[in-house]
C-alpha positions in Angstrom: 0.0 0.0 0.0 1.3 3.4 -0.9 1.1 6.6 1.2 0.6 10.1 -0.3 3.0 12.6 1.4 2.2 16.3 1.9 4.1 17.1 -1.2 1.7 15.0 -3.3 4.1 12.2 -4.1 3.5 8.6 -3.1 5.9 6.6 -0.9 5.7 3.0 0.1 6.3 3.3 3.8 5.8 6.0 6.4 9.5 5.7 7.1 10.1 7.1 3.6 8.8 10.5 4.6 10.6 13.4 6.2 8.8 15.5 8.7 9.9 19.1 8.2 9.0 22.7 9.1 9.4 25.1 6.1 9.7 28.8 5.5 6.4 30.0 4.0 4.5 33.2 3.1 0.8 33.8 3.5 -1.4 36.8 2.7 -4.0 38.3 5.1 -5.6 41.6 5.7 -2.2 43.1 6.7 -0.5 41.9 3.5 2.2 39.3 3.1 3.3 37.6 6.3 6.0 35.0 7.1 4.6 31.6 8.2 5.8 28.2 9.1 4.4 25.0 7.5 4.7 21.5 8.9 4.9 18.8 6.3 5.7 15.2 5.6 7.5 15.0 2.3 9.3 12.4 0.1 13.1 12.2 -0.2 13.2 14.2 -3.5 11.1 17.1 -2.1 13.2 17.0 1.1 16.3 17.4 -0.9 14.7 20.3 -2.9 13.6 22.2 0.2 17.1 21.6 1.7 18.8 22.9 -1.5 16.7 26.0 -1.4 17.4 26.6 2.3 13.7 26.4 3.1 13.9 24.0 6.1 13.7 25.3 9.7 15.5 22.8 11.9 14.6 24.0 15.4 12.1 26.1 17.3 14.7 28.8 17.5 15.0 29.0 13.7 11.2 29.1 13.4 11.1 32.0 15.9 13.9 33.8 14.1 12.2 33.3 10.7 8.9 34.7 12.0 10.3 37.7 13.8 13.2 38.7 11.5 12.1 41.7 9.4 14.5 40.9 6.6 13.1 39.0 3.6 15.0 35.7 2.9 
């Protein structure tokens, strides 16, 4: 039986997924805001997020991403 990861790709086992927090943007009544998304992705998507420096590895990194005024 296959499993569909958050990225939309299918994997064979839950162990084939990577649970990650990623840098995201959302729009609301105040305009564009930084956000954090929690996902389970396949190996290829994990590598792509990693290559693009979009993975937040700790709560401290998540906090810094959300509270740093610079755009990354």
